[in-house]
BAFI-3210 file (N, C-alpha, C; in Angstrom, 3 decimals, decimal comma, padded with zeros to 6 digits):
// residues 124
n [1|2|3|4|5|6|7|8|9|10|11|12|13|14|15|16|17|18|19|20|21|22|23|24|25|26|27|28|29|30|31|32|33|34|35|36|37|38|39|40|41|42|43|44|45|46|47|48|49|50|51|52|53|54|55|56|57|58|59|60|61|62|63|64|65|66|67|68|69|70|71|72|73|74|75|76|77|78|79|80|81|82|83|84|85|86|87|88|89|90|91|92|93|94|95|96|97|98|99|100|101|102|103|104|105|106|107|108|109|110|111|112|113|114|115|116|117|118|119|120|121|122|123|124]
n.u [026,672|024,625|023,037|024,122|022,979|022,436|022,594|020,247|018,028|018,354|017,634|015,210|013,598|013,210|011,049|008,547|008,643|010,293|013,349|015,130|018,659|018,602|016,191|015,990|017,954|016,805|014,132|015,303|016,390|014,572|012,708|014,303|014,368|015,980|018,476|020,012|021,659|023,229|025,985|026,529|028,259|028,638|026,130|026,098|028,273|027,687|025,401|026,327|027,417|025,745|024,545|026,146|026,496|023,994|021,643|020,180|019,258|019,710|017,379|016,503|017,537|017,136|016,990|016,892|016,399|018,688|020,565|021,590|019,811|019,964|017,698|016,904|015,926|014,499|015,877|015,005|016,482|017,526|015,232|014,638|016,903|016,493|013,995|014,992|016,976|014,893|013,477|015,338|015,917|013,287|013,084|015,123|014,443|012,020|013,014|014,587|012,196|010,513|012,109|012,118|009,241|008,972|010,687|010,338|011,934|014,753|013,962|013,839|016,323|018,078|016,776|017,673|020,418|020,766|019,999|021,898|024,235|023,687|023,697|026,407|027,787|026,675|027,945|030,402]
n.v [-018,345|-017,255|-018,869|-018,040|-015,343|-016,024|-019,091|-019,502|-018,071|-019,928|-022,569|-021,796|-021,025|-023,944|-024,868|-025,328|-027,421|-029,379|-028,138|-027,244|-026,112|-023,008|-022,127|-022,312|-020,132|-017,953|-017,872|-017,404|-014,933|-013,363|-013,885|-012,508|-009,900|-009,180|-009,343|-011,261|-012,396|-014,965|-015,720|-018,216|-020,105|-019,741|-020,143|-023,151|-024,424|-023,619|-025,150|-027,687|-027,990|-027,764|-030,012|-031,641|-031,052|-032,249|-030,992|-030,384|-032,761|-033,922|-034,900|-035,867|-035,579|-033,613|-033,084|-029,995|-028,389|-029,285|-029,146|-029,893|-030,235|-030,223|-031,407|-030,391|-030,949|-030,095|-031,509|-033,480|-032,829|-030,291|-028,786|-028,731|-027,352|-024,570|-023,669|-023,567|-021,468|-019,380|-019,057|-018,286|-015,502|-014,282|-014,202|-012,495|-010,212|-009,792|-008,955|-006,322|-005,004|-004,982|-003,351|-000,822|-000,800|-000,027|002,009|004,655|006,911|005,746|005,605|008,363|009,280|007,522|008,296|011,217|010,433|009,106|011,151|013,258|011,750|011,508|014,457|014,914|013,241|014,283|017,042|016,133]
n.w [-049,130|-052,051|-054,897|-058,125|-060,050|-063,067|-062,959|-061,411|-063,023|-065,082|-064,207|-063,492|-065,750|-066,300|-064,854|-065,765|-067,537|-069,886|-072,073|-074,628|-075,046|-076,111|-076,046|-073,312|-072,395|-073,659|-072,051|-069,847|-069,949|-070,348|-068,210|-066,356|-066,960|-068,764|-067,656|-067,663|-069,915|-071,877|-073,941|-076,339|-075,943|-073,409|-072,036|-073,174|-071,330|-068,916|-068,949|-069,160|-066,737|-064,785|-065,480|-064,832|-061,867|-061,253|-060,934|-063,677|-066,283|-069,521|-071,643|-074,489|-077,546|-080,283|-083,860|-085,312|-088,140|-089,346|-087,291|-083,876|-081,115|-077,866|-075,251|-071,936|-068,410|-065,337|-062,433|-059,422|-057,479|-058,703|-058,925|-055,975|-054,681|-056,514|-055,397|-052,790|-053,013|-053,571|-051,476|-049,777|-051,069|-050,848|-048,168|-047,539|-049,092|-047,370|-045,039|-045,616|-046,696|-044,356|-042,738|-044,088|-043,819|-041,098|-040,442|-041,778|-042,095|-043,536|-046,118|-046,872|-045,738|-048,118|-050,271|-050,349|-050,361|-052,996|-054,421|-053,778|-055,112|-057,664|-058,207|-057,679|-059,729|-061,925|-062,133|-062,799]
ca.u [026,559|023,482|023,081|024,544|021,524|021,995|021,749|018,747|017,099|018,100|016,768|013,851|013,314|012,736|010,000|007,438|008,908|011,792|013,612|016,565|019,334|018,725|014,841|016,136|018,607|015,821|013,359|016,145|016,679|012,792|012,183|015,203|014,228|017,067|019,586|020,791|021,843|024,172|026,405|026,329|029,527|028,812|025,038|026,379|029,079|026,537|024,338|026,952|027,990|024,594|024,006|027,293|025,923|022,945|020,607|019,158|019,347|019,443|016,140|016,518|018,522|016,490|017,420|016,405|017,172|020,015|021,230|021,352|019,436|019,647|016,370|017,159|014,825|015,052|015,836|014,339|017,658|017,575|013,764|014,902|017,839|016,111|013,076|015,193|017,275|013,984|013,040|016,191|015,948|012,085|013,344|016,448|013,542|011,212|013,991|014,499|010,854|010,159|013,016|011,493|007,913|009,237|011,397|010,015|013,318|015,320|013,486|014,009|017,981|017,987|016,551|018,710|021,715|020,420|020,067|023,404|024,906|023,420|024,409|028,417|027,851|026,330|028,908|031,740]
ca.v [-017,217|-017,873|-019,217|-016,977|-015,088|-016,728|-020,397|-019,445|-018,107|-021,190|-023,436|-021,312|-021,529|-025,232|-025,125|-025,651|-028,322|-029,570|-026,977|-027,071|-024,983|-021,889|-021,810|-021,908|-018,989|-016,965|-017,316|-016,921|-013,298|-012,927|-013,808|-011,395|-008,875|-008,953|-009,014|-012,840|-012,468|-015,716|-016,191|-019,705|-020,784|-019,593|-020,934|-024,586|-024,563|-023,633|-026,219|-029,066|-027,809|-027,930|-031,447|-032,568|-030,812|-033,068|-029,995|-030,647|-033,970|-034,193|-035,940|-036,173|-034,767|-033,352|-032,244|-029,144|-027,601|-029,853|-028,817|-030,590|-029,523|-031,334|-030,886|-030,628|-031,178|-030,141|-032,999|-033,512|-031,913|-029,093|-028,006|-028,386|-025,778|-023,718|-023,349|-022,915|-020,208|-018,545|-018,723|-017,298|-014,456|-014,055|-014,089|-011,136|-009,125|-009,512|-008,266|-004,901|-004,304|-004,802|-002,148|000,176|000,226|000,329|003,249|005,602|007,819|005,143|005,905|009,587|008,921|006,954|009,215|011,978|009,975|009,089|013,080|013,809|010,995|012,252|015,661|014,726|012,604|015,457|017,946|015,772]
ca.w [-050,411|-052,664|-056,146|-058,919|-060,731|-064,491|-062,397|-060,610|-063,873|-065,921|-063,435|-063,432|-066,996|-066,642|-063,932|-066,339|-068,528|-070,618|-073,166|-075,259|-074,378|-076,686|-075,425|-071,905|-072,538|-073,923|-071,075|-068,897|-070,134|-070,194|-066,521|-065,447|-067,407|-069,470|-066,870|-067,727|-071,415|-072,504|-075,077|-076,715|-075,077|-071,843|-071,946|-073,129|-070,474|-067,638|-068,585|-068,715|-065,038|-064,005|-065,504|-063,674|-060,364|-060,777|-060,987|-064,407|-067,009|-070,581|-071,464|-075,455|-078,721|-081,294|-085,041|-085,661|-089,371|-089,334|-086,053|-082,562|-080,007|-076,346|-074,283|-070,278|-067,640|-063,896|-061,894|-058,190|-056,272|-059,121|-058,189|-054,370|-054,608|-056,861|-054,347|-051,263|-053,435|-053,893|-050,503|-049,231|-051,504|-050,165|-046,504|-047,423|-049,113|-046,100|-043,872|-045,888|-046,479|-043,042|-042,078|-044,565|-043,069|-039,756|-040,102|-043,154|-042,254|-044,105|-047,421|-046,691|-046,351|-049,379|-051,727|-050,306|-050,580|-054,491|-055,053|-053,953|-056,077|-059,009|-058,468|-057,880|-061,127|-063,206|-062,008|-063,086]
c.u [025,177|023,997|023,261|023,011|021,595|022,003|020,464|017,746|016,976|017,571|015,411|012,990|012,856|011,741|009,014|007,942|010,057|011,968|014,969|017,250|018,942|017,220|014,927|016,823|017,659|014,602|014,028|016,179|015,079|012,337|013,200|015,376|015,295|018,454|020,476|020,818|023,396|024,569|026,403|027,175|029,289|027,398|025,389|027,329|028,198|025,830|024,761|027,478|026,979|023,554|025,224|027,109|024,550|021,565|019,524|019,937|019,030|018,322|016,050|017,083|017,527|017,257|016,633|016,783|018,605|021,199|020,951|020,848|018,944|018,521|016,990|015,940|015,460|014,965|015,021|015,447|017,681|016,427|014,396|015,688|017,112|014,708|013,872|016,008|016,034|013,141|014,048|016,117|014,590|012,449|014,396|015,512|012,668|012,114|014,022|013,370|010,409|010,831|012,496|010,092|008,224|010,102|011,432|011,273|014,251|015,377|013,795|015,421|018,393|018,002|017,315|020,032|021,715|020,619|021,505|024,634|025,002|023,908|025,966|028,307|027,759|027,453|030,264|032,208]
c.v [-018,052|-018,269|-017,967|-016,744|-015,917|-018,419|-020,527|-018,787|-019,179|-021,832|-022,848|-021,301|-023,068|-025,789|-025,800|-026,766|-028,311|-028,233|-027,265|-025,747|-023,556|-021,282|-021,763|-020,520|-017,960|-016,597|-016,957|-015,516|-012,632|-012,672|-013,267|-010,271|-008,558|-008,732|-010,395|-012,695|-013,251|-016,007|-017,683|-020,462|-021,063|-020,330|-022,651|-025,064|-024,675|-024,914|-027,632|-029,138|-028,041|-029,326|-032,199|-032,257|-031,893|-032,160|-030,257|-031,816|-033,817|-035,393|-036,542|-035,041|-034,582|-033,007|-031,153|-028,027|-027,981|-029,648|-029,358|-030,205|-030,515|-030,557|-031,384|-030,632|-030,776|-031,224|-032,419|-032,363|-030,483|-028,392|-027,597|-027,015|-024,798|-023,023|-022,769|-021,655|-019,153|-018,034|-018,179|-015,961|-013,882|-013,481|-012,648|-010,115|-008,889|-008,364|-006,603|-004,221|-004,131|-003,278|-001,141|000,564|000,379|001,658|003,946|006,843|006,857|005,150|007,390|009,891|008,461|007,636|010,470|012,051|009,923|010,366|013,369|013,326|011,532|013,446|015,730|014,351|013,555|016,519|017,230|016,402]
c.w [-051,321|-054,052|-057,170|-059,830|-061,911|-064,043|-062,101|-061,880|-065,170|-065,499|-063,475|-064,761|-067,034|-065,453|-064,579|-067,702|-069,044|-071,691|-073,596|-075,031|-074,838|-075,753|-073,867|-071,652|-072,676|-072,853|-069,951|-068,819|-069,999|-068,761|-065,953|-065,994|-068,238|-068,942|-066,901|-069,440|-071,483|-073,135|-075,093|-075,797|-073,442|-071,182|-072,019|-071,906|-069,003|-067,536|-068,456|-067,250|-064,035|-064,191|-064,758|-062,174|-060,231|-060,733|-062,460|-065,573|-068,394|-070,765|-072,946|-076,463|-079,516|-082,453|-085,641|-086,926|-089,050|-088,160|-084,685|-081,699|-078,974|-075,387|-072,893|-069,832|-066,204|-063,205|-060,414|-057,389|-057,190|-058,637|-056,469|-054,202|-055,397|-055,747|-053,142|-051,895|-053,466|-052,805|-049,618|-049,754|-050,942|-048,825|-046,858|-047,583|-048,031|-045,137|-044,548|-046,254|-045,134|-042,394|-042,572|-044,531|-041,585|-039,641|-041,757|-043,241|-043,145|-045,446|-047,693|-047,227|-047,666|-050,590|-051,172|-050,752|-052,196|-054,959|-055,085|-054,732|-057,213|-059,232|-058,514|-059,356|-062,246|-063,134|-062,718|-064,409]
res [m|g|m|r|e|p|t|y|f|l|l|a|g|l|l|d|g|p|r|h|g|y|a|i|a|q|l|a|r|e|l|s|d|g|r|v|g|l|s|a|g|t|l|y|g|a|l|e|r|l|s|d|q|g|l|i|q|p|v|e|e|l|r|v|g|g|r|r|r|r|v|y|e|l|t|e|d|g|r|t|e|l|l|q|e|a|e|r|l|r|q|a|a|d|v|v|t|a|r|l|h|a|n|p|e|i|d|r|v|a|a|e|v|a|r|r|t|e|e|r|l|a|n|r]
***
């Protein structure tokens, strides 16, 4: 099984450099088109878990408006795992894309299934 989507986008948020936790969460939400939204408790638990796994590491603590902000960076292991997951997802997408291009009937059948599902839901 692959990496969970929140983990993937939290790590992706650190690809271009260190960030503090809240900034990582904001970027993860942005990169995922809003699918990854983490509460503060979930976010900091995830960051601690990723740090314990050696995928990220704290690099400094800042005081901003009297609040402590811990800044994290991606480790080499974190970067490697993220890139492996990106490749796994790309390969999986390639399988589906190739099947769709090889058999246009799949698109027609999928569209018909979607239409019938919408009709059933509308008639409830």
